C-alpha positions as CSV (number, residue, x, y, z in Angstrom):
1,Q,14.4,-20.5,-1.2
2,F,12.9,-17.7,-3.3
3,I,13.1,-18.0,-7.1
4,P,11.7,-15.9,-10.0
5,P,8.1,-16.8,-11.1
6,R,7.8,-19.7,-13.5
7,P,5.6,-18.9,-16.6
8,A,3.8,-21.4,-18.7
9,E,5.8,-22.9,-21.5
10,R,3.7,-21.1,-24.1
11,H,4.6,-17.7,-22.6
12,K,8.3,-18.1,-21.9
13,H,9.4,-16.1,-25.0
14,L,7.2,-13.0,-24.3
15,F,8.5,-9.5,-23.4
16,P,12.2,-10.2,-24.2
17,N,13.1,-6.5,-23.8
18,A,10.9,-5.5,-20.8
19,K,12.7,-3.8,-17.9
20,V,11.7,-2.5,-14.6
21,P,10.6,1.1,-15.1
22,R,13.5,3.4,-14.2
23,T,11.6,5.7,-11.9
24,P,13.5,8.2,-9.8
25,N,13.6,5.8,-6.8
26,F,15.1,3.0,-8.9
27,N,18.6,2.4,-7.5
28,P,19.0,6.0,-6.5
29,A,22.4,7.7,-6.1
30,K,21.3,9.1,-2.8
31,Q,19.6,6.9,-0.2
32,D,17.6,9.0,2.3
33,K,16.1,6.2,4.4
34,V,16.3,4.9,8.0
35,G,17.2,1.6,9.7
36,W,18.8,-1.1,7.6
37,M,17.7,0.5,4.4
38,K,19.9,3.5,4.8
39,D,23.0,1.4,4.5
40,L,22.1,-0.5,1.3
41,P,24.7,-0.3,-1.4
42,L,24.0,0.6,-4.9
43,L,22.8,-2.3,-7.0
44,T,25.4,-3.7,-9.3
45,P,24.9,-4.1,-13.1
46,L,24.6,-7.9,-12.6
47,Q,21.9,-7.4,-9.9
48,I,20.0,-5.0,-12.1
49,E,20.1,-7.6,-14.9
50,E,18.7,-10.2,-12.5
51,I,16.0,-7.8,-11.4
52,D,14.9,-7.1,-15.0
53,H,14.8,-10.9,-15.6
54,H,12.6,-11.3,-12.4
55,Y,10.3,-8.5,-13.8
56,R,10.0,-10.3,-17.2
57,Q,9.2,-13.6,-15.5
58,R,6.4,-11.8,-13.5
59,L,4.9,-10.4,-16.6
60,R,5.1,-13.8,-18.4
61,S,3.6,-15.7,-15.5
62,L,0.6,-13.4,-15.4
63,Q,-0.4,-14.2,-18.9
64,A,-1.9,-17.6,-17.8
65,T,-3.9,-15.7,-15.2
66,D,-5.1,-13.3,-17.9
67,E,-6.2,-16.2,-20.0
68,L,-8.1,-17.6,-17.0
69,V,-9.9,-14.3,-16.5
70,D,-10.9,-14.3,-20.2
71,T,-12.2,-17.9,-19.9
72,V,-14.3,-17.1,-16.8
73,I,-15.8,-14.0,-18.4
74,K,-16.7,-15.9,-21.6
75,K,-18.3,-18.7,-19.5
76,L,-20.3,-16.1,-17.6
77,K,-21.5,-14.6,-20.9
78,E,-22.4,-18.0,-22.2
79,K,-24.5,-18.7,-19.1
80,N,-26.0,-15.2,-19.3
81,L,-24.7,-14.4,-15.8
82,L,-22.1,-11.7,-16.5
83,D,-24.4,-8.8,-15.8
84,N,-25.3,-10.2,-12.4
85,T,-21.8,-11.0,-11.3
86,Y,-19.2,-9.0,-9.4
87,L,-15.6,-9.5,-10.5
88,V,-13.0,-8.3,-8.0
89,Y,-9.3,-7.9,-8.8
90,T,-6.8,-7.3,-6.0
91,T,-3.7,-8.7,-4.4
92,D,-2.3,-9.3,-1.0
93,N,0.7,-7.0,-1.2
94,G,2.7,-4.8,-3.5
95,Y,6.3,-5.6,-4.6
96,H,9.6,-3.9,-5.0
97,L,12.2,-4.5,-7.6
98,G,15.1,-2.2,-7.5
99,Q,13.3,0.7,-5.8
100,H,15.4,2.3,-3.1
101,R,18.3,-0.1,-3.9
102,L,16.1,-3.1,-2.8
103,F,16.3,-6.3,-4.7
104,A,13.0,-8.3,-4.8
105,G,10.5,-8.4,-1.9
106,K,7.5,-7.0,-0.2
107,N,8.0,-6.4,3.5
108,T,8.8,-2.7,3.7
109,P,6.5,0.2,4.1
110,I,7.5,1.9,0.9
111,E,4.7,2.8,-1.6
112,N,5.7,0.0,-4.0
113,D,5.0,-2.6,-1.3
114,I,1.7,-1.2,0.2
115,N,-0.1,0.3,-2.9
116,L,-2.4,-2.4,-4.2
117,P,-4.7,-2.7,-7.2
118,F,-8.4,-2.9,-6.3
119,I,-10.8,-3.2,-9.2
120,I,-14.5,-4.1,-9.2
121,R,-16.8,-4.8,-12.2
122,G,-20.4,-5.6,-11.8
123,P,-24.0,-4.4,-11.4
124,G,-24.2,-0.7,-10.3
125,I,-20.5,-0.1,-10.7
126,P,-19.9,2.9,-13.0
127,R,-17.7,2.2,-16.0
128,G,-14.2,3.8,-15.8
129,Q,-14.8,5.5,-12.5
130,S,-11.9,5.7,-10.0
131,R,-11.7,6.7,-6.4
132,T,-8.9,8.4,-4.4
133,N,-10.1,7.5,-0.9
134,P,-7.7,5.1,0.9
135,G,-8.7,1.5,1.1
136,T,-7.2,-1.6,2.6
137,H,-8.0,-5.3,2.9
138,S,-10.0,-4.4,6.0
139,H,-12.5,-2.5,3.7
140,F,-13.2,-5.6,1.7
141,P,-15.8,-7.2,4.0
142,A,-18.0,-4.1,4.3
143,T,-17.7,-3.4,0.6
144,I,-18.8,-6.9,-0.4
145,L,-21.6,-7.0,2.2
146,D,-22.9,-3.7,0.9
147,L,-22.9,-4.9,-2.7
148,A,-24.8,-8.0,-1.6
149,K,-27.2,-5.8,0.4
150,I,-26.4,-7.7,3.6
151,K,-26.3,-5.8,6.9
152,R,-22.7,-5.3,8.2
153,P,-21.8,-6.5,11.7
154,S,-20.9,-3.7,14.0
155,N,-17.4,-5.0,14.8
156,L,-15.8,-4.5,11.3
157,D,-12.7,-2.4,11.4
158,A,-13.4,-0.4,8.2
159,T,-16.2,1.0,6.2
160,S,-17.2,0.2,2.6
161,L,-15.0,1.6,-0.1
162,F,-18.3,3.2,-1.4
163,D,-19.1,4.8,2.0
164,P,-18.9,8.6,1.8
165,K,-17.9,8.6,5.5
166,H,-14.6,6.8,4.9
167,T,-11.5,7.3,7.0
168,E,-8.6,9.3,5.6
169,S,-5.9,7.1,7.2
170,F,-4.8,3.6,7.8
171,N,-2.0,1.8,9.6
172,V,0.8,-0.2,8.1
173,E,3.1,-2.3,10.2
174,F,5.6,-5.1,10.2
175,W,7.3,-6.9,13.1
176,S,10.0,-9.2,11.8
177,N,13.1,-9.3,9.6
178,Q,13.1,-8.3,6.0
179,S,13.6,-11.2,3.6
180,T,15.1,-10.7,0.2
181,E,13.7,-12.7,-2.7
182,D,16.7,-13.1,-4.9
183,G,17.2,-16.8,-5.2
184,K,18.7,-17.1,-1.8
185,F,17.4,-16.4,1.7
186,E,18.8,-13.1,2.9
187,Q,17.6,-11.2,5.9
188,H,17.9,-7.8,7.4
189,S,17.1,-7.4,11.1
190,N,15.0,-4.8,12.8
191,N,12.5,-4.5,10.0
192,A,9.9,-3.4,12.6
193,Y,7.8,-0.3,12.1
194,K,4.5,1.4,12.6
195,A,3.6,3.5,9.5
196,L,0.7,5.6,8.5
197,R,-0.7,6.6,5.1
198,L,-3.1,9.5,5.2
199,I,-4.9,10.6,2.0
200,S,-7.5,13.4,1.8
201,Q,-8.2,16.4,-0.5
202,Q,-5.8,18.4,1.6
203,H,-3.1,15.9,2.4
204,N,-1.3,12.9,1.0
205,L,1.3,11.8,3.6
206,Y,3.4,8.9,4.6
207,Y,4.7,8.8,8.2
208,S,6.6,6.0,10.0
209,V,8.0,5.2,13.4
210,W,10.6,2.5,13.5
211,C,11.7,0.4,16.5
212,T,15.2,1.8,16.0
213,H,13.7,5.2,17.2
214,E,14.0,6.6,13.7
215,H,11.2,8.3,11.7
216,E,10.2,9.0,8.1
217,Y,7.9,11.7,6.7
218,Y,7.1,12.1,3.1
219,D,4.7,14.5,1.5
220,M,3.5,12.3,-1.3
221,K,2.1,15.1,-3.3
222,E,5.5,16.7,-3.9
223,D,7.6,13.6,-3.4
224,P,5.7,10.6,-4.8
225,Y,8.8,8.5,-5.0
226,Q,9.8,9.0,-1.4
227,M,13.2,10.4,-2.2
228,V,13.7,13.0,0.6
229,N,12.9,12.2,4.2
230,K,11.6,15.5,5.7
231,Y,11.0,14.3,9.2
232,N,13.7,16.6,10.6
233,T,12.4,19.7,8.8
234,T,8.6,19.2,9.3
235,D,6.6,21.4,11.7
236,V,6.4,19.7,15.1
237,N,2.7,20.6,15.2
238,V,2.2,18.2,12.2
239,L,4.3,15.5,13.6
240,N,2.7,15.4,17.0
241,R,-0.8,15.0,15.4
242,L,0.6,12.1,13.4
243,D,2.2,10.5,16.5
244,A,-1.2,10.7,18.2
245,L,-2.9,9.1,15.2
246,V,-0.4,6.3,15.0
247,S,-1.0,5.6,18.8
248,V,-4.7,5.3,18.2
249,L,-4.5,3.1,15.1
250,Y,-1.8,0.7,16.3
251,N,-4.2,-1.5,18.3
252,C,-7.6,-0.2,17.2
253,K,-10.9,-2.2,16.7
254,A,-14.2,-1.4,15.0
255,E,-15.3,2.2,15.3
256,V,-11.9,3.4,16.6
257,C,-10.3,2.2,13.3
258,K,-13.0,3.8,11.3
259,F,-13.0,7.1,13.0
260,P,-9.8,7.5,14.9
261,W,-10.0,11.2,15.5
262,R,-13.1,10.7,17.6
263,T,-10.9,8.9,20.1
264,L,-8.6,11.9,20.4
265,H,-11.5,14.5,20.3
266,K,-14.5,13.1,22.2
267,D,-16.7,16.1,21.2
268,G,-16.7,15.0,17.6
269,K,-15.4,18.3,16.3
270,V,-12.2,16.9,14.8
271,N,-12.6,14.4,12.0
272,S,-9.5,14.9,9.9
273,L,-5.9,16.0,10.1
274,G,-6.9,19.3,8.7
275,D,-9.3,19.8,11.6
276,A,-6.7,18.7,14.1
277,L,-4.1,21.2,12.8
278,D,-6.2,24.1,14.0
279,A,-3.8,26.1,16.2
280,K,-6.2,26.0,19.2
281,Y,-5.2,22.3,19.6
282,D,-1.4,22.9,19.7
283,G,-1.3,22.8,23.5
284,Y,-3.4,19.6,23.6
285,Y,-1.0,17.8,21.3
């Protein structure tokens, strides 16, 4: 049984008026999705009230974690170790609360579920710098090994987050039912998909292929809240490149995951979607 987070007693009174941000994709009037998500009804006022309570409980429960971080940093300062220590903050998944009419959960490919925080503080890390290159949990081993100046094994599936030769894309997948975390165990079947996030200077795309034979395509630059599925109006010469990329990434290992375009173009002349979209490759795809 799923229940809202339980904060420490000292934090139970905090954030009495906090609510889930009412972004455009929060309980939208129009639901342009596929599979089981396209048939979700609008959330009721009572459900929205429960979602806001769940959100407040998450904020409250994090306060003890915040205190723990403060305690650790103070102890490192006390031992004169802070300047020689890497602190890494991340999580195992995102979370949705009301977006796209979803209650509470984390098993879908929407941006709220797959976009994770990843923050590093430590020796050699510039203050306040952010990076836009995509990263996943698979980038974590190479990143930590590089920071520790330990040679990476050749079989890692991703480069370091600091590597200038990073990939522009990564695979997102799920092969089971969707569980709703709303105080009872509720499932939606056929929550099975292969999805792709591709981020570069030229592109910021989301593409998915569902086991129901449905597809999604969102240009995240112009539609960051994934409101309008443009699969049926997108140039086939873009879609067939993305289909090929999904096929390479779905079961890749090591160098193939790091540099998937090299599997499709053995001559090494194509290293990005931008390269692959050259009209001379239309016949190939």
